[in-house]
C-alpha positions in Angstrom: 0.2 0.4 -0.2 1.2 3.7 -1.2 1.4 6.3 2.0 -0.6 8.9 0.6 -3.1 5.5 1.3 -1.7 4.4 4.6 -2.4 8.6 5.7 -5.9 8.5 4.4 -6.3 5.3 6.9 -5.0 6.9 9.7 -7.1 10.0 8.8 -10.6 7.5 9.1 -11.2 6.9 5.4 -11.3 3.3 5.8 -12.9 3.0 2.1 -9.6 2.3 0.2 -8.9 -0.7 1.9 -11.3 -4.2 3.3 -11.7 -5.0 6.7 -10.0 -8.0 6.3 -6.5 -6.7 4.2 -6.8 -3.8 6.9 -6.3 -6.6 10.2 -3.6 -8.2 7.5 -2.0 -5.3 7.1 -2.2 -3.7 11.0 -0.7 -7.9 12.0 2.6 -7.7 9.6 2.9 -4.7 11.3 3.7 -6.0 14.9 -0.3 -4.4 16.0 -2.6 -5.9 18.1 -6.0 -4.9 17.0 -9.0 -5.2 19.3 -12.4 -4.0 18.4 -14.8 -3.4 21.2 -18.4 -2.7 20.5 -20.2 -0.7 22.7 -23.9 1.0 23.0 -24.7 4.5 21.4 -25.3 6.9 24.4 -26.4 9.4 22.0 -30.1 8.3 21.4 -31.7 9.1 17.6 -27.6 8.9 15.8 -26.4 6.2 14.6 -23.2 4.6 15.8 -20.3 5.7 14.8 -16.6 3.4 14.1 -13.4 5.3 15.4 -9.3 4.6 15.2 -7.6 5.0 18.1 -3.7 4.7 17.9 -2.3 3.5 21.4 
């Protein structure tokens, strides 16, 4: 994957890559991946997806 696309991923633009490819890429860079599912706190709004770097 080219650097500009990696930069877009880090900015939250996930449409560039499938979830499977993203997980494989993170594992290849020796990163642990944690998926956390929780209820959205604000009623009337949809859920959201966030990417948090530790």
